[in-house]
C-alpha positions in Angstrom: 8.6 8.1 15.2 9.2 7.8 11.8 6.6 8.0 8.9 6.6 5.4 6.3 4.4 5.0 2.9 3.6 1.3 2.2 2.3 1.1 -0.8 0.5 -2.1 -1.7 0.6 -3.7 -5.0 -2.1 -6.6 -6.2 -2.6 -8.3 -9.4 -4.3 -6.1 -12.1 -7.0 -4.7 -12.0 -6.9 -5.0 -7.9 -11.0 -4.4 -7.4 -11.2 -4.1 -3.8 -14.8 -5.5 -4.3 -13.5 -8.4 -4.7 -11.5 -8.8 -1.7 -12.5 -13.0 -0.4 -13.6 -13.4 3.0 -10.3 -15.4 4.4 -8.1 -11.9 2.9 -10.8 -9.9 4.5 -9.8 -11.9 8.1 -5.8 -11.7 7.3 -6.4 -7.6 7.1 -8.8 -7.6 10.2 -5.9 -9.3 12.0 -2.6 -6.9 10.2 -3.5 -4.1 12.9 -3.1 -6.2 15.9 0.3 -7.2 14.3 1.5 -3.9 13.3 1.3 -2.9 17.0 2.8 -5.6 18.5 5.6 -5.1 16.6 5.5 -0.9 17.8 3.7 0.6 14.6 1.1 2.6 14.3 -1.4 3.0 11.1 -1.9 6.7 10.9 -4.1 6.3 7.5 -4.8 4.0 4.8 -6.6 3.7 1.5 -8.0 1.5 -1.1 -8.2 2.6 -4.6 -10.4 1.6 -7.2 -9.4 -0.8 -9.7 -6.9 0.0 -12.6 -9.4 -0.3 -15.0 -11.0 3.7 -13.6 -7.2 4.9 -13.8 -6.4 7.9 -16.3 -3.0 8.6 -17.5 -1.7 12.1 -18.4 1.6 12.6 -19.8 2.0 15.8 -21.1 -1.1 17.2 -22.8 -2.1 13.8 -23.8 -5.1 12.3 -21.4 -5.9 8.4 -21.5 -7.9 6.0 -20.1 -6.7 3.4 -18.5 -3.4 2.9 -16.1 0.0 4.8 -16.8 1.6 1.5 -17.9 0.2 -2.1 -18.4 1.4 -4.6 -15.5 0.4 -7.6 -14.2 0.4 -6.1 -11.0 -1.0 -2.5 -9.9 -1.1 -0.1 -6.8 -4.0 -1.4 -5.4 -4.0 1.1 -2.4 -1.4 2.6 0.4 -1.3 3.6 4.1 0.9 5.7 6.7 3.0 4.0 8.8 4.7 4.9 12.0 7.6 3.0 13.3 10.5 3.2 15.5 13.3 3.0 12.8 13.3 1.1 8.9 14.0 -2.0 10.5 10.8 -2.5 12.1 8.6 -1.0 9.4 9.8 -3.6 7.2 9.0 -6.4 9.5 5.4 -4.9 9.6 5.5 -4.6 6.1 6.5 -8.6 5.7 3.1 -9.3 7.3 0.9 -7.8 4.8 -1.6 -10.0 3.3 -0.8 -8.7 0.0 2.5 -10.1 0.1 0.8 -13.4 -0.1 -0.2 -13.1 -4.0 1.2 -9.2 -4.6 3.5 -7.3 -2.8 4.7 -3.8 -0.8 7.0 -1.3 -1.0 7.9 0.7 2.2 9.6 4.6 1.4 9.8 6.8 4.3 8.0 10.3 4.1 10.2 13.1 2.8 10.6 15.8 5.5 12.3 18.8 4.4 15.4 19.7 6.2 15.0 22.2 9.0 16.9 25.9 7.9 
């Protein structure tokens, strides 16, 4: 199956310690929804709040996110799905779409030599 990165965007600072019980219940149901559509979550990670970020541009290192934004990357997961259409159906069910959003990108596979 093809693999996709699903990037999770949430309102800044996207602190995982501030997830509500209702949102947590939606997250708990999500893996079963993924499987019902023929997908599989390979691995996933939540990120620390955007306030903990360090940005680097050339030789300049600054505290804080790369850019100031209303929404920030809160986490990501690797999804296996039969094709992009199924991956998008799965992504639309992600609870992050309620007050943030998700981005789906196919993982890069180098061409066979």
